[in-house]
VMD Tcl script that draws the C-alpha trace (Angstrom):
set ca {
  {32.21 74.40 33.93}
  {31.62 73.84 37.64}
  {29.45 76.93 38.17}
  {25.69 76.33 38.44}
  {22.89 78.70 37.56}
  {21.62 80.46 40.67}
  {18.05 80.38 39.32}
  {17.42 76.92 37.83}
  {20.48 75.01 39.09}
  {21.62 74.11 35.60}
  {25.30 73.44 35.02}
  {25.41 74.09 31.27}
  {26.36 77.73 31.58}
  {27.83 79.32 28.45}
  {30.40 82.08 28.09}
  {28.52 85.31 27.44}
  {30.46 88.54 28.07}
  {34.18 88.99 28.71}
  {34.15 91.89 31.14}
  {36.41 90.90 34.01}
  {38.49 93.68 35.49}
  {39.49 95.47 38.65}
  {36.75 97.14 40.68}
  {38.71 100.39 40.79}
  {39.74 102.76 43.53}
  {36.14 103.59 44.40}
  {35.49 99.99 45.42}
  {32.02 98.49 45.59}
  {29.76 101.51 45.85}
  {26.17 101.87 44.65}
  {27.08 104.26 41.84}
  {29.98 104.16 39.44}
  {31.35 105.86 36.39}
  {33.03 102.70 35.13}
  {30.79 100.74 32.77}
  {31.66 97.41 31.21}
  {33.70 96.09 34.15}
  {32.77 93.25 36.49}
  {34.61 91.14 39.06}
  {34.47 88.14 36.72}
  {33.33 87.36 33.20}
  {29.58 86.82 32.74}
  {28.08 83.45 31.83}
  {24.60 82.69 30.49}
  {22.12 79.92 31.24}
  {20.33 78.72 28.07}
  {17.68 77.02 30.21}
  {16.29 80.06 32.03}
  {18.15 83.00 30.38}
  {19.77 84.04 33.66}
  {23.23 85.63 33.60}
  {25.73 85.73 36.44}
  {29.43 86.10 37.20}
  {31.46 83.03 36.31}
  {33.21 83.32 39.68}
  {30.89 84.66 42.37}
  {32.44 86.39 45.40}
  {31.62 85.10 48.87}
  {28.99 86.80 50.96}
  {31.65 87.74 53.53}
  {33.76 89.48 50.87}
  {30.83 91.52 49.65}
  {29.62 92.42 53.15}
  {33.02 93.83 54.03}
  {33.02 95.95 50.90}
  {29.47 97.21 51.32}
  {30.02 98.01 54.96}
  {32.61 100.58 53.91}
  {30.54 101.94 51.00}
  {29.89 105.67 51.02}
  {28.57 107.99 48.35}
  {27.03 111.45 48.39}
  {25.47 111.09 44.92}
  {22.08 109.83 46.06}
  {21.90 112.24 48.98}
  {22.37 115.14 46.60}
  {19.62 113.68 44.38}
  {17.07 113.42 47.18}
  {14.14 114.99 45.31}
  {14.33 112.50 42.46}
  {14.86 109.55 44.78}
  {11.75 110.48 46.73}
  {9.68 110.91 43.55}
  {10.76 107.44 42.40}
  {9.93 105.98 45.82}
  {6.43 107.45 45.81}
  {5.68 105.90 42.42}
  {6.90 102.50 43.61}
  {4.95 102.63 46.87}
  {1.79 103.53 44.97}
  {2.22 100.38 42.88}
  {2.97 98.26 45.96}
  {-0.16 99.50 47.71}
  {-2.32 98.04 44.92}
  {-1.19 94.56 45.99}
  {-0.55 94.86 49.72}
  {-2.43 96.64 52.48}
  {-0.44 99.13 54.49}
  {1.19 97.77 57.60}
  {4.67 96.78 58.77}
  {7.32 97.22 56.07}
  {11.00 96.33 56.03}
  {13.46 97.59 53.42}
  {16.45 95.27 53.09}
  {19.30 97.34 51.71}
  {17.57 100.67 52.28}
  {20.68 102.81 51.70}
  {20.00 106.31 53.14}
  {16.30 105.57 53.72}
  {14.36 107.81 51.34}
  {11.87 105.07 50.39}
  {11.37 104.17 54.06}
  {10.71 107.80 54.94}
  {8.18 108.11 52.14}
  {6.49 104.86 53.26}
  {6.24 106.17 56.81}
  {4.59 109.36 55.59}
  {2.04 107.29 53.60}
  {0.94 105.35 56.69}
  {3.08 102.22 56.62}
  {3.97 101.37 60.21}
  {6.28 100.37 61.64}
  {8.98 100.77 59.00}
  {12.37 99.14 59.50}
  {15.49 99.31 57.37}
  {18.55 97.09 57.22}
  {21.68 98.58 55.68}
  {25.28 97.30 55.98}
  {26.87 100.63 55.03}
  {27.92 102.68 58.03}
  {27.65 105.89 55.99}
  {24.12 105.20 54.73}
  {22.65 103.68 57.91}
  {23.98 106.57 59.99}
  {22.42 109.08 57.62}
  {19.06 107.30 57.80}
  {19.06 107.24 61.59}
  {20.49 110.66 62.37}
  {19.07 112.76 59.53}
  {15.72 111.05 58.97}
  {15.05 109.52 62.37}
  {14.46 106.04 60.93}
  {14.85 102.64 62.56}
  {17.68 101.40 60.36}
  {19.88 98.58 61.62}
  {23.45 98.16 60.42}
  {23.40 94.39 60.07}
  {23.69 91.66 57.49}
  {20.69 91.79 55.14}
  {19.94 88.10 55.46}
  {20.49 87.59 59.18}
  {19.27 90.85 60.71}
  {16.96 90.53 63.69}
  {13.76 91.70 62.01}
  {10.34 90.57 63.27}
  {8.17 88.33 61.13}
  {4.67 89.38 60.10}
  {5.73 92.08 57.65}
  {3.11 93.25 55.21}
  {5.82 94.11 52.67}
  {9.52 93.55 52.13}
  {11.42 95.77 49.69}
  {14.62 94.76 47.88}
  {15.60 97.79 45.85}
  {18.79 97.29 43.80}
  {19.73 94.46 46.11}
  {19.07 90.95 44.77}
  {21.50 91.37 41.88}
  {24.26 91.96 44.45}
  {23.66 88.79 46.50}
  {25.64 85.57 45.88}
  {22.60 83.37 46.67}
  {19.39 85.12 45.58}
  {17.23 82.05 46.21}
  {18.19 81.92 49.88}
  {17.44 85.63 50.08}
  {13.89 85.03 48.86}
  {13.45 82.21 51.37}
  {14.42 84.70 54.06}
  {11.90 87.21 52.69}
  {9.21 84.53 52.83}
  {9.94 83.95 56.51}
  {9.52 87.66 57.22}
  {6.24 88.17 55.37}
  {2.78 87.82 56.85}
  {0.28 85.65 54.94}
  {-0.72 87.65 51.88}
  {2.31 89.89 52.24}
  {4.22 91.13 49.21}
  {7.82 91.53 48.16}
  {8.83 94.34 45.81}
  {12.10 94.11 43.90}
  {13.71 96.75 41.71}
  {16.69 95.76 39.56}
  {18.28 96.00 36.10}
  {16.70 94.00 33.26}
  {19.50 92.19 31.44}
  {17.02 90.87 28.88}
  {15.96 94.34 27.75}
  {16.63 95.59 24.24}
  {19.10 98.21 25.54}
  {21.08 95.58 27.46}
  {21.21 93.24 24.48}
  {22.32 95.95 22.06}
  {24.96 97.47 24.36}
  {26.37 94.15 25.57}
  {29.40 94.58 27.80}
  {29.09 98.38 27.56}
  {25.63 98.46 29.15}
  {25.65 100.83 32.13}
  {24.50 98.08 34.50}
  {27.62 96.01 33.87}
  {29.50 97.31 36.90}
  {31.65 95.78 39.66}
  {28.81 95.78 42.20}
  {26.60 93.36 40.25}
  {26.86 89.60 40.72}
  {23.69 88.53 38.90}
  {22.01 89.76 35.73}
  {18.32 88.88 35.75}
  {15.91 88.83 32.85}
  {12.16 88.98 33.32}
  {12.00 85.26 32.64}
  {14.73 84.31 35.12}
  {13.40 86.60 37.86}
  {9.88 85.21 37.47}
  {11.24 81.66 37.59}
  {13.28 82.40 40.71}
  {10.28 83.92 42.47}
  {8.00 81.05 41.48}
  {10.54 78.47 42.65}
  {10.68 80.05 46.09}
  {6.98 80.30 46.75}
  {5.95 83.61 45.20}
  {3.39 84.56 42.58}
  {4.23 87.60 40.47}
  {1.37 90.12 40.44}
  {3.11 93.05 38.75}
  {6.09 93.23 36.42}
  {6.93 96.53 34.80}
  {9.60 99.12 34.20}
  {10.74 101.62 36.82}
  {12.91 104.46 35.61}
  {14.74 106.49 38.25}
  {14.24 110.20 38.56}
  {17.47 112.20 38.75}
  {18.49 115.65 37.67}
  {19.48 116.16 34.04}
  {22.97 116.99 35.35}
  {23.26 113.60 37.09}
  {22.37 111.64 33.97}
  {24.69 113.67 31.77}
  {27.53 113.20 34.24}
  {27.09 109.41 33.95}
  {28.01 109.70 30.27}
  {31.51 110.31 31.61}
  {31.72 106.54 31.96}
  {31.94 106.45 28.18}
  {33.32 109.84 27.19}
  {34.38 112.42 29.82}
  {34.77 115.25 27.27}
  {31.27 114.64 25.89}
  {29.85 114.52 29.42}
  {31.44 117.82 30.38}
  {30.17 119.48 27.21}
  {26.63 118.23 27.73}
  {26.56 119.28 31.38}
  {27.79 122.72 30.40}
  {25.17 122.96 27.69}
  {22.38 121.91 30.05}
  {23.53 124.52 32.54}
  {23.61 127.20 29.88}
  {19.98 126.61 28.92}
  {18.83 126.25 32.54}
  {17.77 122.58 32.59}
  {20.70 120.98 34.43}
  {18.82 120.82 37.74}
  {15.49 119.72 36.28}
  {14.24 116.25 37.29}
  {14.28 113.69 34.48}
  {13.17 110.05 34.44}
  {13.95 108.60 31.01}
  {12.53 105.08 30.62}
  {15.03 103.00 28.68}
  {12.99 99.93 29.70}
  {16.08 98.26 31.12}
  {15.12 98.55 34.77}
  {12.29 96.46 36.17}
  {10.08 96.26 39.21}
  {8.42 93.01 40.31}
  {5.77 92.74 43.01}
  {4.99 89.20 44.16}
  {2.90 87.67 46.93}
  {3.46 84.50 48.90}
  {1.58 81.58 47.40}
}
mol new
graphics top color blue
foreach p $ca { graphics top sphere $p radius 0.5 }
foreach p [lrange $ca 0 end-1] q [lrange $ca 1 end] { graphics top cylinder $p $q radius 0.2 }
display resetview
């Protein structure tokens, strides 16, 4: 096989999951109801445990798709998104003093807005989606640039760089970390949030795991992410789980990716007992956060 592992460079990739399919009418958006579908089958590296698409799209192809991405789901779930952001920023602040912060792939900017309110300054976002970057600028008054994540004109000397649900979407994650290193001040930290393909849930569910979706190019394990960070000049200081807070209704609606009738019944039941709009952050331990500092 000609494909090489994006983490260790090995060429002995093995067939892992047959999941190739069409991305669907919704295109490449941050949320989806279609689980178990990817743009190519997934291969596995026995050397570092990393998983990735057998055929990786070009950066230009993905940028075009993400530029047109639009979704109201996260906007409607603002309270939960902000609660999740506050928890993450609290962890980040244990390893990096407050100062300049850039969020690469900031979507509608809730984490940036929370960082600003906690004293990080200045805060800058980069977001290729016209929908999301416009929301962040016009509704939240944030400095969010609609540019390519890896070539945006962002000043160096950042105290922190955030990549939330981003690195698994990038064709060349190593080059992305090199770019992050150029942006960080000495002692600065990068914080990454992403699915954990080595988790028990991911292993048991296989191709039906809810993170096997058309937007994902890479499937990191804790081992492969740590190796990638180490190989690009970072020392991991924190590695843990990071469940997202959404309403009960939101989570039950996602079950529609497996069984629409069951999802509708559960949503109706939650509404009947008055818990549908309650915030919920179940920790399935299949989503990780890594905080690393430049060596």
